[in-house]
C-alpha positions as CSV (number, residue, x, y, z in Angstrom):
1,M,91.4,142.8,-66.9
2,R,94.9,143.1,-65.4
3,P,97.0,139.9,-65.4
4,S,97.4,139.9,-61.6
5,V,93.6,139.9,-61.2
6,L,93.2,137.1,-63.7
7,K,95.8,135.0,-61.9
8,L,94.0,135.5,-58.6
9,L,90.6,134.5,-60.2
10,L,92.2,131.4,-61.8
11,A,93.9,130.4,-58.5
12,A,90.6,130.8,-56.6
13,L,88.9,128.7,-59.2
14,G,91.6,126.1,-59.0
15,L,91.3,125.9,-55.2
16,G,87.5,125.5,-55.5
17,L,87.9,122.6,-58.0
18,A,90.5,120.9,-55.8
19,A,88.3,121.2,-52.7
20,T,85.4,119.7,-54.7
21,A,87.5,116.8,-55.9
22,A,88.8,116.0,-52.4
23,A,85.3,115.8,-50.8
24,P,83.9,112.3,-50.2
25,A,81.4,111.3,-52.9
26,Q,78.4,111.5,-50.5
27,A,76.5,114.4,-52.2
28,K,74.5,111.7,-54.0
29,K,72.0,109.7,-52.2
30,L,73.3,106.5,-50.5
31,T,71.7,103.5,-52.1
32,T,74.2,100.7,-51.5
33,I,76.6,99.6,-48.8
34,A,79.1,96.7,-48.8
35,I,80.9,94.5,-46.3
36,V,84.1,92.6,-46.7
37,T,85.0,89.7,-44.4
38,P,88.1,87.5,-44.1
39,E,86.1,84.3,-43.7
40,Q,82.6,83.0,-44.7
41,A,79.7,84.2,-42.6
42,T,79.1,80.7,-41.2
43,D,81.3,80.9,-38.1
44,F,78.6,81.9,-35.5
45,G,81.0,84.7,-34.7
46,W,82.8,87.8,-36.1
47,N,82.1,87.2,-39.8
48,Q,78.5,85.9,-39.4
49,Q,77.5,88.6,-36.9
50,G,79.2,91.3,-39.1
51,V,77.3,90.3,-42.2
52,A,74.0,89.9,-40.2
53,G,74.5,93.4,-38.7
54,A,75.2,94.9,-42.1
55,Q,72.1,93.3,-43.6
56,A,70.0,94.5,-40.8
57,A,71.3,98.1,-41.2
58,A,70.7,97.9,-44.9
59,D,67.2,96.7,-44.4
60,K,66.4,99.4,-41.9
61,Y,67.5,102.1,-44.3
62,H,66.2,100.4,-47.4
63,L,69.6,100.0,-49.0
64,K,71.2,97.3,-51.1
65,L,74.0,95.2,-49.4
66,L,76.9,93.9,-51.4
67,K,78.8,91.0,-49.6
68,A,82.4,89.9,-50.3
69,E,82.9,87.0,-47.9
70,G,85.9,84.7,-47.4
71,M,88.5,87.2,-48.8
72,G,91.3,86.1,-46.5
73,Y,94.0,88.6,-45.4
74,G,95.7,89.2,-48.7
75,D,95.5,92.3,-50.9
76,I,91.8,93.3,-51.0
77,R,92.3,96.5,-53.0
78,P,90.9,95.1,-56.2
79,T,87.8,93.9,-54.3
80,L,87.3,97.3,-52.7
81,R,87.6,99.0,-56.1
82,D,85.1,96.5,-57.6
83,L,82.6,97.3,-54.8
84,V,82.9,101.0,-55.5
85,D,82.3,100.3,-59.2
86,Q,79.2,98.4,-58.2
87,G,77.8,101.5,-56.5
88,A,78.9,101.0,-52.8
89,G,78.6,104.4,-51.0
90,L,80.0,102.9,-47.8
91,I,82.3,99.9,-47.4
92,I,82.6,98.1,-44.1
93,A,86.1,96.5,-44.0
94,H,85.4,93.9,-41.4
95,A,88.9,93.0,-40.2
96,S,91.7,94.9,-38.7
97,G,94.0,93.5,-41.4
98,Y,92.1,95.5,-43.9
99,N,92.7,98.9,-42.4
100,T,95.6,100.1,-44.5
101,A,94.1,99.0,-47.8
102,A,90.6,100.4,-46.9
103,V,91.9,103.8,-46.0
104,E,94.0,104.0,-49.2
105,I,90.9,103.1,-51.4
106,A,88.8,105.6,-49.5
107,K,91.2,108.3,-50.4
108,E,91.6,107.1,-53.9
109,T,87.9,106.8,-54.7
110,H,86.4,109.3,-52.2
111,T,84.2,106.5,-50.9
112,P,83.6,106.3,-47.1
113,V,84.9,103.2,-45.3
114,A,84.5,101.7,-41.9
115,I,87.5,100.1,-40.3
116,T,88.2,98.5,-36.9
117,D,90.8,98.8,-34.2
118,R,92.3,102.1,-35.5
119,P,90.5,105.1,-34.1
120,D,93.6,107.2,-34.9
121,L,92.8,106.8,-38.6
122,Q,89.4,108.3,-38.4
123,Q,88.7,111.1,-40.9
124,P,85.4,113.0,-40.7
125,G,83.3,112.1,-43.7
126,L,85.7,109.5,-45.1
127,V,86.9,107.0,-42.5
128,A,85.1,105.8,-39.4
129,D,86.5,103.4,-36.8
130,Y,84.4,100.8,-34.9
131,T,86.9,99.5,-32.3
132,L,84.5,97.3,-30.4
133,S,84.6,96.6,-26.7
134,G,82.3,94.0,-25.2
135,H,83.7,94.7,-21.8
136,E,80.3,95.4,-20.2
137,G,79.0,92.1,-21.4
138,A,82.2,90.3,-20.4
139,Y,81.8,91.7,-16.9
140,L,78.4,90.0,-16.7
141,A,80.1,86.8,-18.0
142,G,82.7,87.1,-15.2
143,V,79.9,87.4,-12.6
144,L,78.2,84.3,-14.1
145,A,81.4,82.3,-14.2
146,A,82.3,83.1,-10.6
147,K,78.8,82.0,-9.4
148,M,78.9,78.7,-11.5
149,T,82.5,77.5,-10.7
150,K,83.0,74.6,-8.3
151,T,86.8,74.6,-8.4
152,G,87.2,78.3,-7.7
153,T,89.3,78.6,-10.9
154,L,88.3,80.2,-14.2
155,G,90.0,80.1,-17.6
156,I,90.4,82.7,-20.3
157,V,91.6,81.4,-23.7
158,V,92.2,83.9,-26.5
159,S,93.2,83.4,-30.2
160,A,95.2,86.7,-30.1
161,E,95.9,89.7,-27.8
162,V,94.0,92.4,-29.8
163,P,92.2,95.4,-28.3
164,D,88.7,93.9,-28.4
165,W,89.8,90.6,-26.9
166,N,91.9,92.4,-24.3
167,S,89.0,94.6,-23.1
168,Q,86.7,91.6,-22.7
169,S,89.4,89.7,-20.8
170,A,89.7,92.6,-18.5
171,G,85.9,93.0,-18.1
172,F,85.6,89.3,-17.3
173,V,88.2,89.5,-14.6
174,Q,86.5,92.6,-13.1
175,G,83.2,90.8,-12.9
176,A,84.6,87.6,-11.5
177,K,86.6,89.5,-8.8
178,A,83.5,91.5,-7.8
179,V,81.9,88.2,-6.8
180,D,85.0,86.6,-5.3
181,P,88.2,88.6,-4.8
182,N,90.2,85.4,-4.3
183,I,89.1,83.6,-7.4
184,K,91.9,82.2,-9.6
185,I,92.3,82.9,-13.3
186,R,94.2,80.8,-15.8
187,Y,95.0,82.9,-18.9
188,A,96.3,81.4,-22.1
189,V,97.0,82.7,-25.6
190,I,96.8,80.2,-28.6
191,G,99.0,82.3,-30.8
192,P,99.6,85.8,-32.1
193,A,96.8,85.5,-34.7
194,A,95.3,82.1,-34.2
195,Y,91.8,83.0,-35.1
196,S,91.1,79.8,-37.1
197,D,93.4,77.4,-35.2
198,V,90.9,74.8,-34.0
199,A,93.5,72.2,-33.1
200,G,95.6,74.7,-31.2
201,A,92.5,76.0,-29.4
202,R,91.6,72.5,-28.3
203,R,95.1,71.7,-27.0
204,V,95.4,75.0,-25.1
205,T,92.0,74.8,-23.6
206,Q,92.6,71.3,-22.4
207,S,95.8,72.5,-20.6
208,V,93.8,75.3,-18.9
209,I,91.2,72.8,-17.7
210,A,94.0,70.6,-16.4
211,A,95.2,73.6,-14.4
212,G,91.9,73.6,-12.5
213,A,89.5,75.7,-14.6
214,D,85.9,74.5,-14.9
215,V,84.5,77.6,-16.7
216,I,86.3,78.7,-19.9
217,F,85.8,82.2,-21.3
218,G,86.8,81.7,-24.9
219,Q,87.6,84.4,-27.5
220,G,88.6,82.8,-30.7
221,D,86.4,83.3,-33.8
222,G,86.8,80.0,-35.7
223,A,89.2,78.7,-33.0
224,S,86.3,78.7,-30.6
225,F,85.1,75.4,-32.1
226,G,88.3,73.8,-30.7
227,M,87.6,75.3,-27.3
228,L,84.1,73.7,-27.5
229,Q,85.6,70.4,-28.4
230,A,87.9,70.6,-25.3
231,V,85.1,71.3,-22.8
232,E,82.9,68.6,-24.3
233,T,85.6,65.9,-24.0
234,V,87.5,66.8,-20.8
235,K,86.2,66.9,-17.2
236,S,87.4,69.3,-14.7
237,P,89.8,68.1,-11.9
238,S,86.7,68.0,-9.6
239,G,85.2,65.4,-12.0
240,D,82.3,67.7,-13.0
241,K,81.6,69.1,-16.5
242,V,83.3,72.1,-17.8
243,W,81.3,75.1,-18.9
244,F,82.1,77.3,-21.9
245,I,81.2,81.0,-22.3
246,D,81.6,82.2,-25.9
247,V,81.8,85.6,-27.5
248,I,80.2,87.5,-30.4
249,G,77.7,84.9,-31.7
250,D,75.2,82.3,-30.4
251,K,76.2,78.6,-30.8
252,S,73.1,77.3,-29.0
253,S,72.0,75.4,-32.1
254,I,75.1,73.2,-31.9
255,D,75.5,73.0,-28.1
256,K,76.0,69.6,-26.7
257,G,75.3,70.7,-23.1
258,H,78.3,72.8,-22.3
259,L,77.5,76.3,-23.7
260,L,76.8,78.3,-20.6
261,S,76.4,81.7,-22.3
262,S,77.9,84.1,-24.8
263,V,78.8,87.8,-24.9
264,V,76.7,88.5,-28.0
265,W,77.7,91.4,-30.3
266,N,74.9,92.9,-32.4
267,F,76.5,95.1,-35.2
268,E,73.2,96.5,-36.5
269,P,73.1,99.6,-34.1
270,V,76.8,100.3,-34.9
271,F,76.5,100.1,-38.7
272,G,73.1,101.8,-38.6
273,T,74.6,104.7,-36.8
274,M,77.3,104.9,-39.5
275,V,74.7,105.0,-42.3
276,A,72.8,107.7,-40.4
277,G,76.1,109.6,-40.0
278,L,76.6,109.7,-43.7
279,E,73.3,111.5,-44.0
280,N,73.6,113.9,-41.1
281,G,77.2,114.7,-41.5
282,D,78.8,113.1,-38.5
283,F,80.3,110.0,-40.1
284,G,83.8,109.4,-38.6
285,V,83.4,112.2,-36.1
286,H,82.8,110.2,-32.9
287,K,83.5,106.8,-31.4
288,Y,81.1,104.0,-32.3
289,Q,80.7,102.3,-28.9
290,P,78.6,99.1,-28.5
291,N,76.9,98.9,-25.0
292,L,74.4,97.1,-22.9
293,K,71.8,99.9,-23.1
294,D,71.2,99.8,-26.8
295,G,71.4,96.0,-27.1
296,S,74.5,96.0,-29.2
297,I,76.1,94.0,-26.4
298,S,74.2,91.4,-24.4
299,L,74.8,88.2,-22.4
300,L,73.0,85.2,-23.7
301,D,70.5,83.5,-21.4
302,T,70.5,79.7,-21.7
303,K,68.7,76.8,-20.1
304,H,71.9,76.0,-18.2
305,I,71.8,79.2,-16.1
306,P,69.8,78.9,-12.8
307,A,67.0,81.4,-12.6
308,A,68.3,82.9,-9.3
309,I,71.7,83.5,-10.8
310,W,70.2,85.1,-14.0
311,A,68.2,87.4,-11.8
312,E,71.4,88.6,-10.2
313,I,72.9,89.0,-13.7
314,E,70.0,91.2,-14.7
315,K,70.4,93.3,-11.6
316,T,74.1,93.8,-12.3
317,R,73.3,94.6,-16.0
318,Q,71.0,97.4,-14.8
319,G,73.7,98.7,-12.4
320,I,76.1,99.0,-15.3
321,I,73.5,100.8,-17.5
322,D,72.6,103.3,-14.8
323,G,76.2,103.9,-13.8
324,T,76.3,102.5,-10.3
325,I,78.6,99.8,-11.4
326,K,81.7,100.9,-13.3
327,V,83.6,98.6,-15.7
328,A,87.0,99.8,-16.7
329,E,87.8,99.6,-20.4
330,V,91.3,98.1,-20.7
331,F,92.9,97.6,-24.1
332,D,96.6,97.4,-23.3
333,T,98.0,93.9,-23.2
334,Q,100.4,94.4,-20.4
335,K,97.7,95.9,-18.2
336,V,95.5,92.8,-18.9
337,H,98.4,90.6,-17.8
338,A,98.8,92.6,-14.6
339,M,95.1,92.1,-13.9
340,M,95.4,88.3,-14.2
341,T,98.4,88.3,-11.8
342,S,96.7,90.6,-9.3
343,V,93.7,88.4,-9.1
344,Q,95.7,85.2,-8.7
345,G,97.9,86.9,-6.2
346,S,95.0,88.0,-4.0
347,K,94.3,84.4,-3.0
348,K,95.1,84.0,0.7
């Protein structure tokens, strides 16, 4: 055999081996998935709903679930490697602060990962993004708030200005304005990343109530407990009780009479779609979008909501599902600020 031919064959063989090494290790059957959360899954919110959704997806597909809870926001690379060693064929890195480390470990170990808030980092077969937007549910919350307010002023309190919070704030304003174009919105940010700042959340929420709001739409994770404390202890300027609309989870079991509703996130359809994607080859190919239609987003019905108003909420929900009501998906912080100003400025 001539040397040139031998070189070509060796080069081709080398390329084949390199391609095999670079492929995600999903040729073997998926038996185990894992989820990593920054806090314990006892917050009635992001962490708890994430773990519950992962467990439901694992149960649906008869998989084992590995849980690494309360990992904080430090270097989680050792934890991710350990989960791979334990057999995880998919790791859900359930915090935007984990994105860099998760993508690095995915490339290093050829293990698929799911990240949030970075759709630009998606890689077919290896990295899937689940940037969540509860804007459709938040629109319903805005309609509810506008129908329940007695002061004509609503409050939005957020623990950070991140894409998922921004989209819900925008959805809430759209829903409220659809009921009353002249409604006033008081918008306040606890801090740049005040997800667990209970004391700060209580202080900021009290100031929003003092500014006239008698319905608070709170987006805070652990900080939401401070928001609840505020609405439970401070009356509105009208002398009536203040209502609280939560997000992600259901705090009905600890409600003292002020939890009006919650925009509930169900992660099972999202994570289940990812598991199916690993089997059918479209993992990381498309956007994983929660919505009202599949139940991944819903508005919580409570005993505090009058039946007539809930019937209107249900009618609005169907309008969003069938497309007759359009809810703009707004992630940009400055655009959200502009929406708050335009609503307040529309008051005659």
